[in-house]
N, C-alpha and C positions, 0 to 999 in steps of 0.2 A: 504494500500500500504506500503510494507516494503522496505526501502532503504538500499542497501548494504553499510556498513560503517566499519570503523576500530573498532575492538571488543577487549575488555579487556580479560585477561586470564580467569577471572571467567566466561565469556561468552563461552569460549572454553570448560570449564568444564561442563557448562549447556547444550550446544548444540552439543558437540562432535567435533572431529578433522575434520569431513567432512563438517562442516558448512562453507558456503562461507564467506570470509572476504576480505576486501580491506584495503590497508595501509592508504588511505586518502579518505574522502568523497568529492565528486565533486559537488559543488553547481550548476554548469552548467548542471547537469544531470536532474534537475527537473524544472518545469515551475514556472514563477512568481506567477501564480494563486495558485499553490500548496503551495508555501512558505507563501503567504499572508493568505490563509485559514487555514493552519495547524499551523503556528507559529506567526501569527498576525502582521507581519511587512513585508515591501517590501525588495527585495533583497539588495538594496543599503544600507539600514540601518543595515541589518544583517551582511553584510561584514564590515561595520564600527565598529560594536560591536566586531566582531572577532578580528580585529586589535587592538581595544582599550584594550581588555582583554587578548590578546594572551600571553603576558609575564607572567601574573599571572597564567593563566591556564596551561601553559607549566611547570611553576615552581612547580605546585601542582601534576603534572602527569608525573614525570620523570621515566617512565617505558619503557621497550623495546617494549611493545605492547599497549601503552597508547592511549586512545581515543583522537582524534585531537581536537583543540580548536573549529573548525567549528561545529563538532558534539556536543560538550559540550554546546555551545551556543544554537544550535537548540533544544537540549533536554530541557534546562532550559526555553527557550521561549515557547516551546510547553506546558510545565507544567504551567507556569505563565498564559498564555493566554487561555488555554483550560478549566481550572478548573477540568480536569480529574485527577484521581489518577495516580501516577507515572507509575504504571504497564501498564495502557492503553496507555499512550504516549510512553512508552518504546517499546510497541508492534508496534506502528505506525512507528517508525524509526528503529526498529530491534535490540534493545539492551535489556539486562536483566534489571529487576527491581533494582538489586543491583548497576549496572552501571548507571542507570537512576538517582538513589538517589545520587550517587557521583557527577554526572554532575550538578545536581541542587544545591548541596552543594557548589561545587567549583565556579560555576558562581555567586551564591548568595554572597559568601564571596568576590569575586572579585568586584562585583558591590557595595557592602557596602563600600569597601575600596575607591571607586571612589566618594562616597557621598559628601565629602567636595569640590570636583571639580565641581559638577553639581548642588548642592543645597546650595546657598549662599545668605545671606541677605546683599547686598551691600548698604552702607549708605553714600557713597560719594555724594557731591552736585549734580553732573550730574545725577546719578542714582535716587536720591531723586526727582529732578525736573521732570525727565521723568515719574516717578511713579505718581506724582501729576497730571500731564497732562493726562495720560492714564486713571486714575480712574475718573477724573472730566469729561472726555468725555462720560463716561458710563451713569451717572445719575446726574451729577452736584454737587457731594459731594467733597469738597476741602480738600487738605492736607493729602490724604490717602497714606500711605506707603505700606499697605498690608491688607488682610482680614484674620481673625483668626477663626479657629474652631477646635474642638476635635471630632474625629470620632472613631467608634468602628469596629473592624474586628473580626468576630467569630472564635474561636479556640476550640479544644477539651479540656475537663476538664483536668487540670494538674494532674499528677499522685499523687502528695502529697495533693490533695484536698484543695488547696489554695483558700480560699473564696475571696481573694482580687481581683481575676479575674472575679468574678460574677458581672455583671453590673446591673443597675437599672431595666432592663427588664428581669433579671433572667437568662441570658445565659452567658457563659464564653467568654471573649473577651480580646484583647489588645487594648489600647487606642492609638490613633495617633494624636498628635497636629500638625496642618498644618497652615502655612501662605502662601498665594499665591499672585501674582501680578494680574494686570488686564487682562493679557493674559492666566492665568491659570498656569503660571510657578511657581513652588514651591520655596519659599524663605527660608523656614524652615520646617523640617519634623522630629519630635521626635516620634519614633514608639514603644517605649519600656514600655509604662505605663500600669499597671494593669487596667483592665476594670472597676473595682469597684471604682476607684477614681473619684471624681467630677472634672468637667472641671476646676474649680477655683483652686483646689488642684494641678492638673497637671501644670497649668500655673505658679503658684507661686513657684513651685519647679523645673521648667524647666530651661534649659540653655538660652532659649529665654528671660525669665523674667529678667535675669541679663543684657542682652543686651539692654533691653528697658528702663532701669532706667535712662540712661543719654541722652535719645532722647530730643533734644532741639527744633525740628521743625517737625511737622507732627504727625500722629497717625495711629494705626491699628483700624480696625472696628471689633467689636465682638458682638454676639447676646445677648439676655437677660440673658443668663446663666453666664455672666461675670460681674464683678464690673466695674463701671465707673472710669476711671483713666485719667490723663492728656494725656497719650500716648495710651489710649484705649477708643474710643468713642462707646457707646452703645445706643440703642433706648431709647426714652422717654417712660416710662412705661404707663403713662396716659396722652397722649397729649390733650391739651385743645385749643391752638391757631392754626390758619391756618399754621403759620410758623412751629410749632412743628409737625403738620401732614406732611408738606412738607419735613421736616428733616427726619422723620421716613420713608417716601416713598423712598427718595433717599438712606437712609441707607440700607434698605432692598434690594433694587435693586442692590446696590453695593456689599453688603455682600454675595449675592447669588452666586457670582463668585466662592467662595471657596466650596460651596455645589456642584455646577456644576462640578468643577474640580475633587472632589472626586468621584462623580458619573461616570465621564468619566474614571477615573483610575480603578474603580471597573468593569466597562463594558469592558475595554480593557483587564484587568488582572482578568479573571474570577475566579482564585484561591482565590481572596479576596471577592468575591460576596457571602454573607451569604445565599442568596436564592438558591444557587447551592450546599450548604453544607458548611462545615467549614474546616479550615486548620487543618490537622491531625498531628500537631507537638507541641512540647513544646512551651511555651510562648516566650522563647528566640529565637528559630529558626523561629517561626511565625513572630516575630518582624523584624528579618533580611530579611525574604522574603518580608515583607511589605516595608521595606526601599529600597530593591533592585528594587521593582516595581516603587517606587517613583523616583529613579535615572533614570530608563528607561523612565518614563514619561517625565522628564526634558530633557533627552538626545534626545528623539524623537522630542520634541518641538524645541529644539535648532538646530535640523537637518532639520527643515522645515515641519514636519508632523503636521497635524491638531489635536489640543487637543480635539475638540468637535465632531469629526466625529462619534464616537461610544457612545456619551452620552445617558444615559437612561433618560426618562422623568417622573420618579416617582414623585408624589407630595411631596413637602418639608414637613418635620416634624416640627411642631411649637414648639420651645423651651419653657420650663417653665422659668418663671422669677426667678431671683436670690433673695432669701430672705436675705436682708442685715440688720444687726444690726445698730442702729444709729451711734455707735462709729466707724463702719467700713466705713462710707460714707466719700468721699473725697470732701470737700467743694471747693477746688481749681479746681478740675475737673468739678464740677457742674457749677461753674462760667464760666469756659472755654467753656463748651457746650452751656450755655446760650448766650455767646458772639458770638459763631459760628452760632447759630440759628438766632440771631438778624441780624448779618452781611450778611449772605448768603441765608437765607430762608424766610426773612420777605418781 
């Protein structure tokens, strides 16, 4: 189904002067079902996005026959959520591949500009206490500020044969370090890391790492790939006591939230789903698309949409344990974890 929309000058060149055009796309001309199935979101959220991004999109398209913000948003949502090549989605809404590409670029940049507004790690006392309560209700693990993971999104091989983007599984990817709360809301999303970096290397060179150094109360949860720190609780490698087993069970059940969150993001935004193909862009542009999808995930949650509606149920990959040198161990963190286990899991 092709929808009549405002068409850029390049579309007139492609289709000819006789091609039907309208000055403005009317969202009321299509059904709620069509919007949800083709663009992945209900009408109310799409209208909200149009108003949120209108100024930025109009600023980038100051032409006499520019595509409207409504159509730009639909084009980008269609691409993010379908996983189809831009040509396929362009055919769906009736614009050329060149115009489709510009729409996706414009909306992606506009969403990336909004990232600080939608992805924030609030550390004020009230936010901290709310986080503690919400996480403890999940599995009884106290003091949790957020759950941490680093995930990979498949991309095409960079033109310059940069081996830093080849991950441990042998394919090219960008790494994305995520922290989320108990509801699946992203508190931090750094999407620009070469896939060949280890999770610990990403963490220790990230902006998040600097934020965490002065935490006085609470901690993040990370899996076995991360080092134990006073602000980062990891599982006990070889649990011996019942209390250590209970600690690990609560840790795994709580940490699973970040895995579920990323699975839900990949399922909603199928352009990120490596099983459907890979992002056919440079690492820089792929990172921006990934961050734009993270912004949309948070914006949809904050608008009342369900984070888990589209969650996949793939089995979780078991992480390899971090091999730590004795000199890298943090004795204060080990003592803190022992006290935590003794107080809350004995």
